[in-house]
C-alpha positions as CSV (number, residue, x, y, z in Angstrom):
1,X,82.3,131.9,121.4
2,X,84.0,135.1,119.9
3,X,87.3,133.8,120.8
4,X,86.6,130.3,119.3
5,X,85.4,132.2,115.7
6,X,88.3,134.4,115.6
7,X,90.7,131.4,116.6
8,X,88.8,129.4,113.3
9,X,88.8,132.1,110.9
10,X,92.5,132.5,111.8
11,X,93.1,129.1,111.2
12,X,91.2,129.1,107.9
13,X,93.4,132.0,106.7
14,X,96.7,130.0,107.4
15,X,95.5,126.7,105.5
16,X,94.9,128.8,102.6
17,X,98.4,130.5,103.2
18,X,99.9,127.3,103.2
19,X,98.4,126.2,100.6
20,X,99.0,128.8,98.3
21,X,102.7,128.6,99.4
22,X,103.1,125.2,99.0
23,X,101.2,124.0,95.8
24,X,104.1,124.2,93.4
25,X,105.6,121.2,95.8
26,X,101.8,119.5,96.0
27,X,101.3,119.8,92.1
28,X,104.7,119.0,91.4
29,X,106.8,116.7,93.8
30,X,110.3,116.6,91.7
31,X,112.0,115.3,95.2
32,X,109.7,112.1,94.8
33,X,110.6,111.5,90.7
34,X,114.1,110.6,91.5
35,X,117.0,110.4,89.0
36,X,118.1,108.5,85.8
37,X,117.5,104.7,85.5
38,X,119.4,102.5,83.5
39,X,118.5,102.5,80.0
40,X,118.0,99.7,77.4
41,X,121.5,99.1,75.2
42,X,121.5,101.7,71.9
43,X,119.5,104.5,73.9
44,X,120.7,108.1,74.1
45,X,120.7,110.5,76.5
46,X,119.7,114.2,75.4
47,X,119.9,117.4,76.1
48,X,117.8,120.6,75.4
49,X,119.0,124.3,76.1
50,X,115.8,126.2,76.7
51,X,115.6,130.3,76.0
52,X,116.0,131.2,79.8
53,X,118.9,129.7,80.2
54,X,117.8,126.0,81.9
55,X,118.6,122.8,80.6
56,X,116.5,119.6,80.4
57,X,117.7,116.3,80.2
58,X,116.2,113.6,78.5
59,X,116.3,109.9,76.4
60,X,115.7,108.4,73.6
61,X,115.1,104.7,73.2
62,X,115.2,103.8,69.7
63,X,112.3,100.6,68.7
64,X,113.0,98.0,66.2
65,X,111.9,98.2,62.3
66,X,108.1,97.0,62.4
67,X,107.7,93.7,60.0
68,X,105.5,95.4,57.7
69,X,107.9,97.7,57.0
70,X,105.3,101.3,57.8
71,X,107.2,104.6,59.5
72,X,108.3,104.0,62.7
73,X,106.1,106.6,64.9
74,X,108.1,108.8,67.0
75,X,106.5,108.6,70.8
76,X,107.3,112.1,73.0
77,X,106.2,110.4,76.3
78,X,104.9,113.1,79.3
79,X,104.7,111.2,82.5
80,X,103.0,112.1,85.6
81,X,103.9,114.5,88.1
82,X,105.9,112.2,90.2
83,X,107.2,110.4,87.0
84,X,110.7,111.0,85.9
85,X,111.7,110.7,82.3
86,X,113.1,107.4,82.0
87,X,110.2,105.7,83.8
88,X,108.3,107.0,81.4
89,X,110.4,106.3,78.1
90,X,110.9,102.5,79.6
91,X,106.6,102.3,80.0
92,X,106.3,103.6,76.8
93,X,109.3,101.5,75.2
94,X,107.6,98.4,77.1
95,X,104.2,99.2,74.7
96,X,105.4,100.2,71.8
97,X,108.5,98.2,70.8
98,X,108.5,99.3,67.2
99,X,108.5,103.2,67.8
100,X,111.3,105.5,68.9
101,X,110.5,106.9,72.6
102,X,111.5,110.4,73.6
103,X,110.9,111.7,77.1
104,X,112.4,114.7,79.0
105,X,112.8,115.4,82.7
106,X,110.3,118.0,83.2
107,X,112.0,121.2,84.3
108,X,113.3,121.2,87.9
109,X,112.9,117.4,87.9
110,X,116.7,116.1,88.6
111,X,119.0,116.2,86.9
112,X,117.0,118.9,84.1
113,X,117.6,122.4,85.8
114,X,115.2,125.0,86.9
115,X,111.9,125.3,88.9
116,X,108.6,123.3,87.7
117,X,105.3,124.8,86.9
118,X,102.5,124.3,84.5
119,X,103.9,127.1,81.9
120,X,107.2,125.8,81.9
121,X,106.4,122.2,81.3
122,X,104.2,123.4,78.4
123,X,106.6,125.7,77.5
124,X,109.1,123.1,77.4
125,X,107.1,120.6,75.4
126,X,107.4,122.7,72.3
127,X,110.9,122.4,72.8
128,X,110.8,118.7,72.8
129,X,108.7,118.1,69.9
130,X,110.7,120.8,67.8
131,X,113.7,118.4,68.7
132,X,112.1,115.2,67.6
133,X,111.0,117.0,64.3
134,X,114.8,117.7,63.9
135,X,116.1,114.6,64.4
136,X,113.3,112.2,62.4
137,X,111.8,114.5,59.9
138,X,108.9,113.5,58.4
139,X,108.0,110.9,61.0
140,X,104.8,110.7,62.7
141,X,104.9,112.3,66.0
142,X,102.0,111.1,68.7
143,X,102.5,112.6,72.1
144,X,101.3,109.9,75.5
145,X,100.6,112.1,78.5
146,X,100.1,110.0,82.1
147,X,98.2,112.0,84.2
148,X,99.6,116.0,84.9
149,X,101.2,115.1,81.6
150,X,98.0,114.7,79.9
151,X,98.2,118.4,80.1
152,X,101.4,118.8,78.6
153,X,100.4,116.8,75.8
154,X,96.9,118.8,75.3
155,X,99.0,121.6,75.2
156,X,101.5,120.5,72.6
157,X,98.5,119.0,70.6
158,X,97.0,123.0,70.0
159,X,100.1,124.0,69.6
160,X,102.3,121.8,66.9
161,X,100.7,119.6,64.2
162,X,101.0,116.1,66.0
163,X,100.0,113.1,64.4
164,X,98.2,111.9,67.3
165,X,97.9,112.4,71.4
166,X,97.0,109.8,73.8
167,X,96.1,111.3,77.1
168,X,96.0,108.6,80.1
169,X,93.8,109.5,83.1
170,X,93.1,112.8,81.9
171,X,91.4,115.7,82.9
172,X,89.8,118.7,82.0
173,X,91.2,121.7,83.9
174,X,94.1,121.2,86.4
175,X,92.3,123.6,88.9
176,X,89.3,121.6,88.6
177,X,90.6,118.9,89.8
178,X,92.6,120.4,92.7
179,X,89.5,121.9,93.7
180,X,87.6,118.4,93.9
181,X,89.9,117.6,96.3
182,X,89.3,120.9,98.6
183,X,86.1,122.3,98.3
184,X,85.5,123.8,101.3
185,X,88.9,126.4,99.7
186,X,88.7,128.8,97.1
187,X,91.1,126.6,95.3
188,X,90.2,128.2,91.8
189,X,91.0,131.8,93.2
190,X,94.4,130.8,94.6
191,X,95.7,128.3,91.7
192,X,98.9,129.3,90.2
193,X,99.3,126.3,87.6
194,X,96.8,126.8,84.9
195,X,96.3,123.6,82.7
196,X,92.9,124.0,80.7
197,X,93.1,120.6,78.7
198,X,89.5,121.3,77.5
199,X,89.9,124.7,76.1
200,X,93.3,123.5,74.2
201,X,91.5,120.5,72.8
202,X,88.3,122.0,72.0
203,X,89.8,123.8,68.3
204,X,93.0,121.5,67.7
205,X,92.4,119.2,64.8
206,X,95.2,116.7,66.1
207,X,93.6,113.1,66.9
208,X,92.7,112.3,70.5
209,X,92.4,108.8,72.2
210,X,91.5,108.6,76.1
211,X,92.7,105.4,78.4
212,X,90.2,106.6,81.5
213,X,90.5,104.7,85.0
214,X,86.8,104.0,85.9
215,X,87.5,104.0,90.1
216,X,89.9,106.9,89.4
217,X,89.6,108.8,93.1
218,X,92.4,111.7,92.3
219,X,91.2,112.5,88.8
220,X,87.3,112.3,89.2
221,X,85.3,110.7,86.3
222,X,83.5,113.8,86.0
223,X,86.8,115.8,85.2
224,X,87.4,113.2,82.2
225,X,84.2,113.3,81.0
226,X,84.1,117.0,80.7
227,X,87.3,116.7,78.5
228,X,85.5,114.3,76.4
229,X,83.0,116.6,75.6
230,X,85.6,119.2,74.0
231,X,87.3,116.8,72.2
232,X,86.3,116.8,68.3
233,X,88.4,114.6,67.5
234,X,88.5,111.9,69.9
235,X,89.7,108.6,67.5
236,X,89.2,106.1,70.6
237,X,87.7,106.2,74.3
238,X,88.6,103.4,76.5
239,X,87.9,103.5,79.9
240,X,89.1,100.2,82.2
241,X,86.4,99.8,84.7
242,X,88.6,98.1,87.7
243,X,91.3,100.3,87.4
244,X,92.6,103.4,89.2
245,X,94.3,106.1,88.8
246,X,97.7,104.5,89.9
247,X,97.2,101.1,89.3
248,X,96.0,101.2,86.1
249,X,99.1,100.4,84.2
250,X,98.8,96.9,86.0
251,X,95.4,96.1,84.3
252,X,95.4,93.7,81.9
253,X,93.0,95.3,79.7
254,X,95.7,98.6,79.6
255,X,98.3,97.6,77.2
256,X,95.3,96.5,74.4
257,X,93.9,99.6,75.0
258,X,97.4,101.8,74.8
259,X,97.9,99.7,71.5
260,X,94.8,100.8,70.2
261,X,94.8,103.9,70.9
262,X,98.3,104.5,69.1
263,X,96.5,102.5,66.2
264,X,93.3,104.9,66.2
265,X,95.7,107.7,66.1
266,X,97.8,106.7,63.2
267,X,94.9,106.1,61.2
């Protein structure tokens, strides 16, 4: 019995060590994102140099002029943890064809250099925003985050005067999301990639729209509910009842919900 207990304790601590060591690969599976994809005619490839010497690669897809002559919004896209920038840009261009869409491959996601981390992604988002302001001065800028990208967009909303932020399948705190999946481990003590969206948005004046999945098993509904309670400027809130975390984009209500969200933050 003592040998069995010692083995169980050893195994438990081995699992802790593995999860601590491999958590960056689990949270940011850069190899699953792939590389660049073909873009529409007239799109541009962008590069940004970071203060610590890394190079970020991104894309800009220009939108067509709106029929009413209104200023075209600039959409900054932040994809999920297994997305690449071109996928995010193409998805957003399909949703908002009259907007100019900018998305960058996360640090460590080819062809961007460096190593991914929550801190790096959120700091790099500020550079992406500032480049968008330089290119499109005076234009409304809206950040759209998907899944883990909602943590990046929330950080941006806390540090830059965005016109709005749209959060798709968002969470309150990334460490709590991880803890939901491993309740038998002290995840929050070991978790290094801090993304506390609820704290970031609590004092932000940026209008926020949420599009959630009613059957999300990756980001549980309580994580999105906790975020809702922290947002003081929630202007649109839709939950697609039959959608899951990964198939929400195929739900027939997704496109109308996203268009409603953009209209709400622009108002």
